[in-house]
BAFI-3210 file (N, C-alpha, C; in Angstrom, 3 decimals, decimal comma, padded with zeros to 6 digits):
// residues 105
n [1|2|3|4|5|6|7|8|9|10|11|12|13|14|15|16|17|18|19|20|21|22|23|24|25|26|27|28|29|30|31|32|33|34|35|36|37|38|39|40|41|42|43|44|45|46|47|48|49|50|51|52|53|54|55|56|57|58|59|60|61|62|63|64|65|66|67|68|69|70|71|72|73|74|75|76|77|78|79|80|81|82|83|84|85|86|87|88|89|90|91|92|93|94|95|96|97|98|99|100|101|102|103|104|105]
n.u [-002,352|-004,373|-005,870|-008,519|-007,659|-004,827|-004,450|-005,488|-003,592|-001,438|-002,400|-002,293|000,422|000,910|-000,345|-003,017|-006,417|-008,733|-010,962|-013,503|-014,138|-015,108|-017,667|-018,755|-018,755|-020,686|-022,937|-023,133|-023,813|-026,294|-027,737|-027,772|-029,254|-031,684|-032,410|-031,823|-032,828|-032,210|-032,296|-030,101|-027,899|-026,104|-024,689|-023,215|-021,546|-020,189|-018,814|-017,164|-015,539|-014,304|-012,862|-011,188|-009,663|-008,379|-006,974|-005,265|-003,666|-002,561|-001,161|000,629|002,243|003,214|004,699|006,652|007,992|009,186|010,994|010,409|008,235|008,680|010,376|011,251|010,747|008,949|006,726|006,120|005,442|003,288|001,398|001,023|-000,127|-002,506|-003,698|-004,055|-005,971|-008,114|-008,587|-009,367|-011,729|-013,273|-013,447|-014,930|-017,431|-018,009|-018,135|-020,413|-020,569|-021,076|-023,813|-023,717|-025,390|-026,816|-028,846|-032,186|-033,743]
n.v [-019,439|-016,618|-014,701|-012,761|-011,758|-011,823|-009,963|-007,787|-007,403|-006,693|-004,272|-002,829|-002,540|-000,799|001,431|001,901|002,968|001,228|001,285|001,672|-000,747|-002,446|-001,443|-001,935|-004,714|-005,192|-004,116|-005,918|-008,239|-007,441|-006,953|-009,469|-010,890|-009,762|-007,472|-004,901|-001,771|-000,810|-002,017|-003,214|-002,601|-004,210|-005,393|-003,288|-002,815|-005,250|-005,091|-002,937|-004,040|-006,041|-004,503|-003,154|-005,296|-006,166|-003,827|-003,647|-005,912|-005,345|-002,881|-003,641|-005,479|-003,804|-001,981|-003,686|-004,311|-001,872|-001,559|-001,082|000,318|002,864|004,418|007,334|007,398|005,286|006,181|008,453|007,330|005,728|007,579|009,095|007,213|006,622|009,163|009,490|007,470|008,530|010,906|009,862|008,508|010,712|012,136|010,379|010,478|013,249|013,774|012,499|009,875|007,910|007,856|009,993|010,566|010,153|007,514|008,097|006,407]
n.w [-010,814|-011,027|-008,525|-007,066|-004,660|-004,881|-006,911|-005,622|-003,642|-005,281|-006,190|-003,852|-003,580|-005,648|-004,847|-005,618|-005,802|-003,923|-002,438|-003,513|-004,616|-002,668|-002,190|-004,723|-004,692|-002,750|-004,069|-006,196|-004,810|-003,701|-006,053|-007,360|-005,558|-005,808|-004,407|-005,073|-006,382|-008,900|-012,196|-013,682|-012,138|-010,783|-012,838|-013,841|-011,650|-011,587|-014,009|-013,386|-011,341|-012,833|-014,728|-012,955|-012,003|-014,356|-014,931|-012,692|-013,083|-015,632|-015,207|-013,185|-014,511|-016,499|-014,987|-014,000|-016,345|-016,939|-014,913|-012,204|-009,636|-008,562|-010,015|-011,886|-014,680|-014,923|-013,461|-014,992|-017,530|-016,722|-015,642|-017,951|-019,705|-018,316|-018,309|-021,050|-021,524|-020,042|-021,489|-023,976|-023,211|-022,335|-024,738|-026,310|-025,023|-025,151|-027,910|-028,584|-029,365|-027,538|-025,354|-022,709|-020,620|-017,385|-016,284|-015,136|-013,625]
ca.u [-003,662|-004,589|-007,083|-008,842|-006,831|-003,468|-004,507|-005,737|-002,290|-000,645|-002,893|-001,784|001,809|000,915|-001,116|-004,232|-007,611|-009,513|-012,089|-014,758|-014,414|-015,933|-019,041|-019,201|-019,027|-021,984|-023,985|-023,298|-024,565|-027,681|-028,369|-028,032|-030,284|-032,943|-032,735|-031,416|-033,913|-031,769|-032,406|-028,807|-026,846|-025,114|-023,840|-022,293|-020,551|-019,370|-017,921|-016,173|-014,581|-013,526|-011,901|-010,214|-008,779|-007,551|-006,068|-004,217|-002,764|-001,840|-000,204|001,712|003,166|003,822|005,707|007,760|008,748|009,953|012,038|010,007|007,115|009,017|011,279|010,628|010,226|007,785|005,612|005,787|004,728|002,028|000,471|000,714|-001,064|-003,797|-004,255|-004,511|-007,234|-009,145|-008,879|-010,124|-013,082|-013,980|-013,716|-016,031|-018,685|-018,241|-018,490|-021,741|-020,510|-021,778|-024,651|-023,129|-026,359|-027,041|-030,268|-032,910|-034,526]
ca.v [-018,899|-015,304|-014,555|-011,369|-011,378|-011,518|-008,694|-006,777|-007,131|-005,949|-002,899|-002,165|-002,183|000,312|002,507|002,180|003,074|000,002|001,465|001,584|-002,120|-003,039|-001,042|-002,663|-006,090|-005,169|-003,920|-007,180|-009,144|-006,974|-007,122|-010,872|-011,392|-009,101|-006,438|-003,595|-001,189|-000,591|-003,324|-003,792|-001,970|-005,223|-005,616|-002,152|-003,068|-006,377|-004,545|-002,120|-004,930|-006,678|-003,524|-002,930|-006,457|-006,102|-002,691|-004,014|-006,853|-004,675|-001,901|-004,298|-006,019|-002,639|-001,443|-004,634|-004,157|-000,630|-001,606|-000,802|001,241|004,186|005,143|008,507|007,061|004,428|007,041|009,298|006,516|005,286|008,720|009,467|006,230|006,822|010,421|009,201|006,719|009,478|011,820|009,093|008,300|011,993|012,474|009,524|010,994|014,618|013,782|011,918|008,481|007,194|008,761|010,143|010,969|009,168|007,144|008,669|005,403]
ca.w [-011,099|-010,431|-007,749|-006,747|-003,512|-005,331|-007,638|-004,604|-003,033|-006,257|-006,225|-002,661|-003,860|-006,593|-004,211|-006,371|-004,979|-003,890|-001,533|-004,253|-004,989|-001,614|-002,492|-005,917|-004,283|-002,062|-005,077|-006,927|-003,933|-003,629|-007,353|-007,666|-004,646|-006,143|-003,427|-005,587|-007,179|-010,277|-012,850|-014,054|-011,364|-010,445|-014,012|-013,872|-010,604|-012,031|-015,034|-012,689|-010,685|-013,896|-015,264|-011,895|-011,986|-015,558|-014,771|-011,722|-013,736|-016,716|-014,714|-012,450|-015,532|-017,151|-014,073|-013,955|-017,599|-016,917|-013,910|-010,828|-009,494|-008,032|-010,901|-012,506|-016,015|-014,742|-013,081|-016,141|-018,520|-016,140|-015,615|-019,340|-020,239|-017,650|-018,818|-022,409|-021,426|-019,604|-022,601|-024,970|-022,682|-022,365|-026,143|-026,774|-024,472|-025,620|-029,336|-028,746|-029,815|-026,465|-024,567|-021,387|-019,594|-016,347|-016,277|-014,016|-012,899]
c.u [-003,819|-005,901|-007,314|-007,957|-005,408|-003,429|-004,730|-004,422|-001,400|-001,102|-002,437|-000,349|001,893|000,144|-002,354|-005,424|-008,406|-010,739|-013,420|-015,117|-015,243|-017,398|-019,591|-019,528|-020,379|-023,115|-024,199|-024,125|-026,031|-028,416|-028,694|-029,079|-031,633|-033,340|-032,350|-032,515|-033,506|-031,717|-031,053|-027,661|-025,738|-024,171|-022,811|-021,181|-019,630|-018,373|-016,815|-015,113|-013,713|-012,478|-010,819|-009,187|-007,843|-006,538|-004,939|-003,192|-001,918|-000,787|000,902|002,721|003,914|004,938|006,899|008,620|009,653|010,974|011,649|008,974|007,485|010,031|010,542|010,020|008,985|006,563|005,162|004,984|003,353|000,998|000,078|-000,304|-002,455|-004,474|-004,788|-005,833|-008,380|-009,561|-009,711|-011,562|-013,899|-014,343|-014,872|-017,371|-019,005|-018,632|-019,843|-021,730|-021,244|-022,575|-024,114|-024,107|-026,581|-028,525|-030,958|-033,682|-033,918]
c.v [-017,569|-015,292|-013,069|-010,876|-011,037|-010,211|-007,540|-006,402|-006,348|-004,502|-002,136|-001,717|-000,975|001,518|002,885|002,197|001,783|000,118|001,295|000,141|-002,837|-002,698|-001,758|-004,114|-006,180|-005,003|-005,170|-008,155|-008,739|-007,210|-008,561|-011,481|-010,714|-007,990|-005,038|-003,053|-000,919|-001,935|-003,967|-003,093|-002,938|-005,475|-004,496|-002,343|-004,223|-005,937|-003,710|-002,976|-005,631|-005,744|-003,203|-004,064|-006,449|-004,966|-002,976|-004,923|-006,151|-003,702|-002,530|-004,892|-004,883|-002,068|-002,384|-004,527|-002,930|-000,567|-001,248|000,300|002,645|004,941|006,276|008,167|006,177|005,255|007,924|008,523|006,090|006,421|009,157|008,511|006,400|008,105|010,227|008,448|007,627|010,422|011,103|008,876|009,591|012,390|011,648|010,051|012,372|014,684|013,142|010,496|007,591|008,220|008,816|010,524|009,806|008,807|007,621|007,649|005,055]
c.w [-010,356|-009,668|-007,483|-005,613|-003,950|-006,113|-006,674|-003,915|-003,992|-006,311|-004,984|-002,878|-004,781|-006,063|-005,011|-005,422|-005,063|-003,002|-002,256|-004,597|-003,927|-001,848|-003,711|-005,583|-003,570|-003,070|-005,917|-006,094|-003,845|-004,944|-007,677|-006,734|-004,885|-005,196|-003,881|-006,498|-008,617|-010,999|-013,195|-013,340|-011,002|-011,617|-014,156|-012,840|-010,979|-013,105|-014,393|-012,009|-011,719|-014,480|-014,239|-011,872|-013,186|-015,452|-013,797|-012,368|-014,804|-016,189|-013,874|-013,418|-016,233|-016,282|-013,955|-015,204|-017,578|-015,785|-012,501|-010,750|-009,073|-008,877|-011,593|-013,866|-015,914|-014,384|-014,238|-017,178|-018,001|-016,128|-017,020|-019,946|-019,615|-018,118|-020,229|-022,416|-020,989|-020,726|-023,672|-024,493|-022,712|-023,797|-026,698|-026,273|-025,057|-027,090|-029,596|-029,269|-028,821|-025,682|-023,149|-020,306|-018,625|-016,335|-014,997|-013,203|-011,621]
res [m|l|s|y|r|s|l|y|r|q|s|e|n|l|n|q|s|k|a|h|q|t|g|n|t|v|f|i|a|l|g|t|s|g|q|n|s|k|p|y|g|w|a|r|s|l|c|s|i|g|c|f|t|i|g|c|l|a|f|s|r|f|h|q|l|l|g|g|g|r|l|r|k|t|l|l|y|s|f|s|l|q|t|g|c|d|v|i|a|a|a|i|v|q|t|g|i|v|d|g|s|y|p|l|k]
***
């Protein structure tokens, strides 16, 4: 069974940023206890942690398939895939499919 701790260790092996996940965990706790002023800020943090967990799992499996995390081809494919995801997300916001404005509340 996969746990957050095992995925956290896998992310350490891949040198992924995990500092923001601590803050998201605090926002989830504040939101569920009713102490956060944003109405659904906790849901945004929960989504972020979920995507982080899925990303850790996906990229660790992807790196294992390609033969290791420090090979040149593995890094090239990994950075290319991440860049592609960033370009797709930016295109979705820039074309107006999704409203990219930040709520002012």
